[in-house]
C-alpha positions as CSV (number, residue, x, y, z in Angstrom):
1,M,1.5,44.6,2.3
2,S,3.9,42.6,0.3
3,L,3.6,39.2,-1.2
4,T,6.4,38.1,1.2
5,K,5.0,39.7,4.6
6,E,1.8,37.9,3.7
7,I,3.0,34.7,3.5
8,K,4.5,34.6,6.3
9,R,1.9,35.6,8.5
10,R,-0.4,32.5,6.6
11,R,-0.2,29.0,9.0
12,T,-2.5,26.0,6.7
13,F,-2.9,23.1,9.1
14,G,-4.8,19.5,9.4
15,I,-6.4,18.3,11.9
16,I,-6.5,14.4,12.1
17,A,-7.6,11.5,14.7
18,H,-9.4,8.4,14.8
19,P,-13.0,9.1,15.6
20,D,-13.9,10.1,19.1
21,A,-10.6,11.6,20.0
22,G,-12.0,15.1,20.0
23,K,-10.8,16.6,16.8
24,T,-14.2,18.6,15.9
25,T,-14.0,20.1,19.6
26,L,-10.4,21.2,19.4
27,T,-11.0,22.9,16.6
28,E,-13.8,24.9,18.0
29,K,-11.7,26.0,20.9
30,L,-9.3,26.9,18.8
31,L,-11.6,29.5,16.8
32,L,-12.7,30.6,20.5
33,F,-9.1,31.8,21.1
34,G,-9.3,33.1,17.7
35,G,-12.8,35.5,18.9
36,A,-14.3,33.7,15.8
37,I,-17.0,32.2,17.9
38,N,-18.6,33.1,20.9
39,E,-19.2,29.8,22.4
40,A,-18.0,26.6,21.4
41,G,-20.1,23.6,20.7
42,A,-18.9,20.0,20.8
43,V,-20.0,17.4,18.6
44,K,-22.2,14.9,21.2
45,N,-22.5,17.6,24.1
46,N,-26.3,17.9,25.1
47,K,-25.8,20.6,26.9
48,I,-24.2,22.9,24.5
49,K,-27.3,23.0,21.6
50,K,-25.2,24.8,19.1
51,G,-23.8,22.3,16.8
52,A,-19.6,22.4,16.2
53,T,-19.5,25.1,14.1
54,S,-17.5,23.2,11.2
55,D,-20.2,20.4,10.7
56,F,-22.6,21.8,9.0
57,M,-24.4,18.8,7.0
58,E,-27.2,17.7,8.8
59,I,-26.3,13.9,8.9
60,E,-22.7,15.0,10.7
61,R,-25.7,16.7,13.6
62,Q,-27.2,13.3,13.2
63,R,-24.7,10.8,13.5
64,G,-22.1,13.4,15.9
65,I,-19.1,12.6,13.4
66,S,-17.7,14.8,10.7
67,V,-17.9,13.2,7.2
68,A,-17.1,16.1,5.0
69,T,-13.6,18.4,5.8
70,S,-14.4,21.8,6.1
71,V,-12.5,24.8,6.1
72,L,-12.5,27.7,8.5
73,A,-10.2,30.8,9.0
74,F,-9.4,32.9,11.6
75,E,-7.0,35.7,12.9
76,Y,-5.0,35.2,16.1
77,E,-2.1,37.5,17.1
78,G,-1.6,39.0,13.2
79,I,-1.7,35.6,12.3
80,K,-3.9,34.3,9.5
81,I,-5.1,30.4,10.2
82,N,-6.8,28.3,8.3
83,I,-7.7,25.3,9.6
84,L,-9.0,21.7,7.5
85,D,-11.1,20.0,9.8
86,T,-10.8,16.3,8.3
87,P,-12.9,13.1,8.8
88,G,-12.3,11.0,11.4
89,H,-13.9,7.9,10.4
90,K,-11.8,5.2,8.3
91,D,-15.0,5.3,5.5
92,F,-14.2,9.1,4.7
93,A,-10.6,8.4,4.6
94,E,-10.0,9.1,0.7
95,D,-11.3,12.8,1.7
96,T,-8.9,13.0,4.1
97,F,-5.8,12.0,2.2
98,R,-7.0,14.6,-0.2
99,T,-7.1,17.0,2.1
100,L,-3.5,16.3,3.5
101,T,-1.8,17.2,-0.4
102,A,-3.5,21.2,1.1
103,V,-1.8,21.5,4.5
104,D,1.5,23.0,5.3
105,S,1.5,21.0,8.9
106,V,-1.0,18.6,10.6
107,I,-2.0,18.6,14.5
108,V,-2.8,14.8,15.5
109,V,-5.2,14.4,18.0
110,I,-4.6,11.2,20.7
111,D,-7.2,10.3,23.2
112,V,-5.3,9.9,26.5
113,A,-7.3,6.8,27.6
114,K,-7.2,5.3,24.2
115,G,-3.8,5.6,22.6
116,V,-2.8,5.2,19.6
117,E,-5.8,4.2,17.4
118,E,-6.2,2.3,13.8
119,Q,-7.2,5.6,11.9
120,T,-4.3,7.5,13.5
121,E,-1.8,4.8,12.3
122,K,-2.5,5.2,8.5
123,L,-3.1,9.5,8.5
124,V,0.2,9.5,10.2
125,E,1.8,7.3,8.2
126,V,0.3,9.4,4.9
127,C,2.0,12.3,6.7
128,R,5.5,10.8,7.2
129,M,5.4,9.8,3.5
130,R,5.1,13.7,2.8
131,N,6.9,14.6,5.6
132,I,4.8,17.0,6.3
133,P,5.4,18.9,10.2
134,M,2.8,17.4,12.5
135,I,2.3,18.6,16.4
136,V,0.9,16.0,18.7
137,F,-1.8,17.0,21.0
138,V,-3.1,14.1,24.0
139,N,-6.4,15.5,24.4
140,K,-9.0,14.8,27.4
141,L,-6.4,14.7,30.1
142,D,-9.5,15.7,32.7
143,R,-10.3,12.0,32.6
144,E,-9.0,9.0,34.2
145,G,-5.9,7.8,31.4
146,R,-2.8,6.5,30.4
147,D,0.4,7.3,32.3
148,A,2.0,10.1,29.9
149,F,5.6,7.9,29.9
150,D,3.8,5.1,28.4
151,L,1.7,7.4,26.2
152,L,5.0,8.7,24.8
153,D,6.6,5.3,24.4
154,E,3.4,4.5,22.4
155,I,3.2,7.0,20.1
156,E,6.9,6.6,19.2
157,Q,6.7,3.2,18.7
158,K,3.6,2.8,16.9
159,L,3.5,5.9,14.6
160,H,7.4,5.6,14.3
161,L,7.6,9.6,15.6
162,R,10.2,10.9,17.5
163,V,9.1,12.9,20.2
164,T,9.6,16.0,22.7
165,P,7.1,16.6,25.1
166,L,6.4,20.9,25.5
167,S,4.4,21.0,28.0
168,F,3.6,18.1,30.7
169,P,0.7,17.1,32.9
170,I,0.5,17.6,36.6
171,G,-1.6,14.4,37.4
172,M,-4.7,13.2,35.4
173,G,-8.4,12.2,35.4
174,Y,-9.4,13.3,39.5
175,D,-5.8,14.6,40.2
176,F,-5.6,17.0,37.4
177,K,-4.1,19.7,38.5
178,G,-3.0,21.8,35.6
179,I,-0.4,21.7,32.7
180,Y,3.1,22.8,33.3
181,N,4.4,24.6,29.7
182,V,7.8,23.2,28.5
183,W,8.4,25.8,26.4
184,E,7.2,29.2,28.0
185,K,8.6,27.2,31.3
186,N,5.0,28.3,33.6
187,I,1.8,26.6,34.7
188,N,-1.6,26.7,33.8
189,L,-4.5,25.2,36.7
190,F,-7.0,23.7,35.4
191,S,-10.1,24.8,37.6
192,G,-12.4,22.2,35.5
193,D,-14.8,25.1,34.5
194,S,-14.9,25.9,30.9
195,R,-16.6,28.5,31.0
196,K,-14.5,30.5,32.6
197,N,-12.0,32.6,30.8
198,I,-8.6,30.9,31.1
199,E,-6.8,31.4,34.0
200,E,-3.7,33.5,33.9
201,T,-0.7,31.2,33.8
202,I,2.1,31.9,36.8
203,E,5.0,31.6,35.9
204,I,7.9,29.2,37.4
205,E,11.8,30.1,36.5
206,D,12.8,26.7,39.0
207,L,10.5,24.4,39.6
208,N,12.2,24.0,42.7
209,S,10.9,27.1,44.4
210,S,8.8,26.3,47.1
211,E,5.8,28.6,45.1
212,L,5.3,25.3,43.1
213,D,4.6,23.3,46.3
214,K,2.4,26.0,46.9
215,L,0.1,25.7,44.0
216,V,-0.5,22.0,43.3
217,G,0.5,20.6,47.0
218,E,4.0,18.9,48.1
219,K,3.3,15.7,46.6
220,A,2.3,17.0,43.3
221,A,4.9,18.9,42.7
222,E,7.6,16.5,43.7
223,T,6.1,14.3,41.2
224,L,6.3,16.9,38.8
225,R,10.1,17.7,39.5
226,E,10.8,13.6,39.0
227,E,9.2,13.8,35.5
228,I,10.0,17.0,34.2
229,E,14.2,15.6,35.2
230,L,13.3,12.5,33.5
231,V,11.7,14.1,30.2
232,Q,14.9,16.6,29.8
233,E,17.2,13.3,29.9
234,V,15.1,11.0,28.2
235,Y,13.7,13.6,25.5
236,P,15.9,15.4,22.8
237,D,15.5,19.5,23.2
238,F,13.1,21.0,20.6
239,D,15.0,21.6,16.8
240,G,12.8,23.9,15.0
241,Q,14.6,23.0,11.9
242,E,14.0,19.0,12.7
243,Y,10.6,19.8,13.3
244,L,10.0,21.1,9.8
245,D,11.9,18.6,8.0
246,G,9.6,15.8,9.7
247,E,11.9,14.4,12.0
248,L,10.8,15.2,15.7
249,Q,7.1,16.1,16.6
250,P,6.5,18.5,19.5
251,V,3.9,16.9,22.0
252,F,1.1,19.1,24.1
253,F,-1.0,17.7,26.6
254,G,-4.5,19.1,27.6
255,S,-8.4,18.9,27.2
256,A,-10.4,20.5,24.4
257,L,-13.7,20.4,26.0
258,N,-12.6,22.0,29.0
259,N,-10.5,24.9,26.7
260,F,-7.7,23.4,28.9
261,G,-4.2,23.2,27.2
262,V,-5.4,24.8,23.7
263,R,-3.9,28.0,24.0
264,E,-0.3,26.7,25.1
265,L,-0.6,24.7,21.6
266,L,-1.9,27.4,19.6
267,D,1.1,29.6,21.1
268,C,3.6,27.3,20.3
269,F,1.9,26.5,17.1
270,I,2.5,30.1,15.3
271,E,5.6,30.6,16.2
272,I,6.8,27.0,15.0
273,A,4.6,25.6,12.3
274,P,6.1,26.3,8.4
275,T,4.6,29.1,6.4
276,P,3.0,27.7,3.3
277,R,5.5,25.5,1.1
278,P,6.7,24.9,-2.1
279,K,4.7,22.3,-4.2
280,E,5.9,19.7,-6.9
281,S,4.1,20.2,-10.6
282,N,5.0,17.7,-13.3
283,T,7.1,20.5,-15.2
284,R,9.1,22.3,-11.7
285,L,8.6,22.9,-7.7
286,V,6.4,26.0,-7.7
287,H,7.6,28.2,-4.8
288,P,4.6,30.3,-2.9
289,D,5.9,33.8,-3.2
290,E,6.2,33.9,-7.0
291,K,4.4,36.5,-8.9
292,A,2.5,34.1,-11.0
293,F,-0.9,33.2,-9.0
294,S,-1.3,29.1,-9.3
295,G,-3.4,27.2,-7.1
296,F,-5.3,23.1,-7.3
297,V,-8.6,21.8,-6.3
298,F,-8.5,19.6,-3.8
299,K,-11.5,19.2,-2.6
300,I,-15.6,20.1,-4.5
301,H,-18.5,20.1,-2.1
302,A,-22.0,20.7,-3.8
303,N,-25.1,22.1,-2.0
304,M,-22.6,24.3,0.7
305,D,-26.2,25.9,1.0
306,P,-29.1,23.4,0.5
307,K,-31.2,26.7,-0.4
308,H,-29.4,27.8,-3.4
309,R,-27.6,25.0,-5.9
310,D,-24.7,25.6,-5.6
311,R,-20.9,23.7,-6.1
312,L,-17.7,25.0,-4.6
313,A,-14.2,24.2,-5.3
314,F,-11.9,24.4,-3.0
315,V,-8.7,26.0,-4.0
316,K,-5.3,26.1,-2.1
317,I,-3.4,29.0,-3.3
318,V,0.0,27.6,-3.7
319,S,2.0,30.9,-5.2
320,G,1.4,34.5,-6.2
321,T,-2.0,36.4,-5.6
322,F,-6.0,34.9,-6.5
323,E,-7.5,38.4,-7.5
324,R,-10.9,38.6,-8.1
325,N,-12.4,39.0,-11.6
326,S,-9.0,38.6,-13.0
327,P,-8.8,35.5,-16.0
328,Y,-7.1,32.4,-15.1
329,L,-6.1,29.6,-17.6
330,H,-8.1,26.2,-16.1
331,V,-4.9,24.0,-17.4
332,R,-7.2,20.6,-18.2
333,N,-9.8,22.3,-19.8
334,G,-7.3,24.7,-22.0
335,K,-10.2,27.7,-21.1
336,K,-9.5,31.2,-19.3
337,M,-12.4,31.6,-16.3
338,K,-13.3,34.6,-14.3
339,F,-14.7,34.5,-10.8
340,S,-16.6,37.5,-9.8
341,S,-17.6,35.9,-5.8
342,P,-14.8,33.7,-4.6
343,N,-15.5,33.2,-0.8
344,A,-13.2,33.0,1.8
345,F,-14.8,30.4,4.8
346,F,-15.8,30.3,8.6
347,A,-17.1,27.6,8.2
348,E,-20.9,27.4,6.6
349,K,-20.2,31.4,6.7
350,K,-18.7,32.7,4.2
351,Q,-18.1,36.1,2.6
352,I,-16.3,37.5,-1.0
353,V,-12.8,38.1,-0.8
354,D,-11.0,40.0,-3.2
355,I,-7.5,38.6,-2.8
356,S,-6.1,35.4,-1.6
357,Y,-2.4,34.7,-0.8
358,P,-0.8,31.6,-0.7
359,G,-1.7,29.0,2.1
360,D,-5.6,30.4,2.0
361,I,-8.7,28.4,0.8
362,V,-10.7,30.2,-1.5
363,G,-13.7,28.6,-2.6
364,L,-14.6,28.8,-6.6
365,H,-18.8,28.7,-7.0
366,D,-18.3,25.9,-10.3
367,T,-21.1,25.3,-12.7
368,G,-19.7,21.4,-12.9
369,N,-16.2,23.2,-14.7
370,F,-13.7,21.3,-12.1
371,K,-12.7,18.4,-10.9
372,I,-10.7,17.1,-8.1
373,G,-7.2,17.9,-8.9
374,D,-7.5,20.5,-11.5
375,T,-5.1,23.0,-11.6
376,L,-5.3,26.9,-12.3
377,T,-2.6,29.2,-13.2
378,E,-1.9,32.6,-14.9
379,G,-1.1,30.5,-18.2
380,E,1.5,28.3,-17.3
381,E,0.8,25.1,-18.5
382,M,1.3,22.6,-15.4
383,F,-0.4,20.6,-13.1
384,Y,0.3,19.8,-9.5
385,K,0.7,16.0,-8.8
386,G,0.0,13.6,-6.7
387,I,-3.8,13.3,-5.5
388,P,-4.9,10.2,-6.2
389,S,-7.9,8.6,-6.0
390,F,-7.8,4.9,-4.3
391,S,-9.8,1.3,-5.3
392,P,-12.7,1.2,-3.6
393,E,-13.5,-1.4,-1.5
394,H,-17.2,-1.7,-1.5
395,F,-19.4,-1.8,-4.2
396,K,-23.0,-1.9,-5.4
397,Y,-25.3,-1.5,-8.1
398,I,-27.7,2.3,-8.3
399,N,-30.7,1.7,-9.2
400,N,-33.4,4.5,-9.3
401,A,-36.3,4.0,-7.1
402,D,-38.4,6.7,-8.4
403,P,-38.7,7.2,-12.4
404,M,-39.9,10.3,-12.6
405,K,-36.8,11.6,-11.0
406,S,-34.3,10.0,-13.0
407,K,-33.5,13.9,-13.9
408,Q,-32.4,14.4,-10.6
409,L,-31.3,11.1,-9.6
410,E,-28.3,11.2,-12.8
411,K,-27.9,15.1,-11.5
412,G,-26.8,14.1,-8.0
413,V,-24.8,11.2,-8.5
414,D,-22.9,13.4,-10.9
415,Q,-22.2,16.0,-9.0
416,L,-21.8,13.9,-5.7
417,M,-19.1,12.1,-7.4
418,D,-17.3,14.8,-8.7
419,E,-16.9,15.8,-5.1
420,G,-14.7,12.3,-4.9
421,V,-17.7,11.0,-2.0
422,A,-17.6,7.5,-4.0
423,Q,-16.1,6.8,-7.6
424,L,-18.7,6.0,-10.3
425,F,-18.3,2.9,-13.5
426,T,-20.1,2.2,-16.0
427,L,-20.2,-1.3,-17.0
428,E,-19.4,-2.1,-20.7
429,L,-21.5,-4.5,-20.9
430,N,-25.1,-3.4,-20.3
431,G,-24.3,-0.1,-19.3
432,R,-25.6,-0.6,-15.5
433,K,-23.9,2.2,-13.0
434,V,-21.8,1.0,-10.3
435,I,-20.7,3.0,-7.2
436,G,-17.5,2.1,-5.3
437,T,-16.3,3.7,-2.2
438,V,-13.5,3.4,0.3
439,G,-16.1,3.1,3.4
440,A,-19.6,1.3,3.6
441,L,-20.8,4.4,5.8
442,Q,-20.7,6.1,2.4
443,F,-23.5,5.0,0.4
444,E,-26.0,5.9,3.6
445,V,-24.4,9.5,3.0
446,I,-25.1,9.3,-0.7
447,Q,-28.5,8.0,-0.1
448,Y,-29.5,10.4,2.6
449,R,-28.1,13.7,0.3
450,L,-29.5,12.4,-3.0
451,E,-33.0,12.7,-1.0
452,H,-32.6,15.5,0.9
453,E,-30.4,18.1,-1.5
454,Y,-31.4,16.7,-5.2
455,G,-35.3,15.1,-4.6
456,A,-34.0,11.8,-5.4
457,S,-34.0,8.5,-4.3
458,C,-31.9,5.0,-4.7
459,S,-31.7,2.0,-3.6
460,Y,-28.9,-0.4,-4.1
461,E,-28.1,-4.2,-5.1
462,N,-24.9,-5.9,-4.1
463,L,-22.3,-6.7,-6.4
464,N,-19.7,-8.9,-5.5
465,V,-16.2,-7.4,-6.4
466,H,-12.7,-7.6,-4.7
467,K,-11.2,-4.7,-6.4
468,A,-11.6,-2.3,-9.1
469,C,-8.2,-2.0,-10.7
470,W,-7.1,0.9,-13.8
471,V,-6.0,-0.8,-16.7
472,E,-3.2,0.0,-18.7
473,A,-1.7,-1.7,-21.8
474,Q,1.8,-1.8,-23.0
475,D,0.3,-2.0,-26.5
476,P,-3.4,-1.2,-27.0
477,K,-3.3,-2.6,-30.4
478,S,-1.9,-5.9,-29.2
479,E,-3.3,-9.4,-29.8
480,E,-2.6,-10.1,-25.7
481,F,-5.1,-7.1,-24.8
482,A,-7.8,-7.8,-27.4
483,D,-7.8,-11.1,-25.8
484,F,-8.2,-9.6,-22.2
485,K,-10.9,-7.2,-23.2
486,R,-13.2,-10.0,-25.2
487,V,-12.8,-12.6,-21.8
488,K,-13.5,-9.9,-19.4
489,S,-15.9,-8.4,-20.8
490,K,-18.1,-9.1,-18.3
491,F,-16.0,-7.5,-15.6
492,L,-14.8,-4.2,-17.4
493,A,-16.1,-0.9,-16.6
494,K,-15.2,2.8,-17.3
495,D,-14.8,5.3,-14.8
496,K,-16.2,9.1,-15.3
497,R,-13.1,10.2,-17.4
498,G,-13.2,6.9,-19.3
499,Q,-10.7,5.2,-18.1
500,L,-10.9,1.1,-18.5
501,V,-11.4,-0.3,-15.1
502,F,-11.4,-4.2,-14.2
503,F,-13.8,-5.8,-11.6
504,A,-11.3,-9.0,-9.6
505,D,-14.2,-10.7,-8.0
506,S,-11.4,-12.4,-5.4
507,A,-8.0,-11.9,-5.1
508,F,-7.0,-15.2,-6.8
509,T,-8.6,-14.1,-9.8
510,L,-6.7,-10.6,-9.6
511,Q,-3.5,-13.1,-9.4
512,M,-4.6,-15.3,-12.6
513,T,-5.6,-12.4,-14.7
514,Q,-2.1,-10.5,-14.3
515,S,-0.5,-13.9,-14.5
516,K,-2.2,-15.2,-18.1
517,Y,-1.7,-11.3,-19.0
518,P,1.8,-9.5,-18.2
519,N,1.6,-6.6,-20.6
520,V,-2.0,-5.5,-19.1
521,K,-1.0,-4.0,-16.2
522,L,-3.8,-3.6,-13.4
523,H,-3.6,-0.4,-11.1
524,F,-4.8,0.4,-7.2
525,V,-4.5,3.9,-7.4
526,S,-5.3,6.2,-10.4
527,E,-4.0,10.1,-10.3
528,F,-6.6,12.7,-10.3
529,E,-4.9,14.1,-12.9
530,K,-5.3,14.9,-16.9
531,T,-6.8,12.0,-18.5
532,T,-3.7,11.4,-21.2
533,K,-1.5,11.3,-18.1
534,K,-1.1,6.9,-17.5
535,P,-2.0,6.3,-13.9
536,S,0.5,6.1,-10.9
537,K,2.0,2.7,-10.0
538,A,0.0,0.5,-7.6
């Protein structure tokens, strides 16, 4: 099959939302339609003992939240779909931001009762900055919630989106009758029984027909006619190009838990969502249909299978074809590498693949060669841009709680930091190790995983740091920089790549330092790229 044909049949997208909006449940139902699983398991639903397929870390099952991005792939109507299910919890936002560098489009899930929540705003902002095409799915319509028009207004105002509803609810909560599919001009009636196969949709060309009254009752039919008329007057018509340019966002309504409105979303998605898109490297724009293979590591996960100490690097293929046992250049190391067992994913199930195409995600077994942001090519010296590491907000000293297990602790910390779970700093003054995270919950996850996956135990000590900043000296030999290093020696550390970092204990200290040493630049973001490259400006 030709490369162009394979590219055309691929859709790679991420699902983003505030915790508990139903993101993982929606992922499960999409897999159900793809025939990838037989029974969907909701994250918190005790009736269904099967945990959600995409939550494979023990701590996720205990807490009922997703803390790692998982990759799932399935076929639907001849289209190969790759889903990246991201953590919603704000403490894992960094993982989500990095995952967004690997998707071509996004589905944003919003809870009908809670509306737009804080984490959704942050994630949508990242998508807007990158012009990633977005589809909005308003979830949990079988519960009492907000009026559809109020919600659409809030989505427009809070998320700064320009929306157009492609489906519309008939009633809500107790009165929820079903969904009118604006895109396909048909009605899907809600039975409230998620175990049943999805009812056949009933085509309704003309909303004024008496057929509608028979189906949903006169009152609901009248309301629907008025609402659809209003939708057509107020909202712009759907335009495929505007959606692809990130300027128009289609909205669907449904209930993922009850398997309702999901098929409409999926059918429309495979028709309108973008195929793999070109990506900017440090030298040029790379197109998916180029013959030469290239891709980048956006995630590393240690111990996908606790029985085997394996580490997987997740690579998004940008161009060409990735073939098993072919030699590829690891650009940062300057070495050629071969991969005898590249994996394709289905949550925790993996299978070895011989060939993968642009848009696909492959897992490469890694013995410590990869870091997040690494680029693989057929020989071209380039690397992909824009996979940042953010300045952490929480800092603790990490201490070894069992001197007999110091090797295990060192290995565990080393591998978990390569995953990007948190950042490791070593103080210049005394060599003490400090862990910095974007969210407080990550410390628990690190402790839990060190114990269960590496047999090492650690304890933490608080450290009062307001911000960690990457230091860039305009003239490393200047007296000003030497003075900065001498005066601030207690607060200087090195990150894992050997870059100098300054720990400021307050916003005031930061301000004073910047005014005292104008030629020493302090950055809040470091690019996960070549160490020789200067960190990007904050």
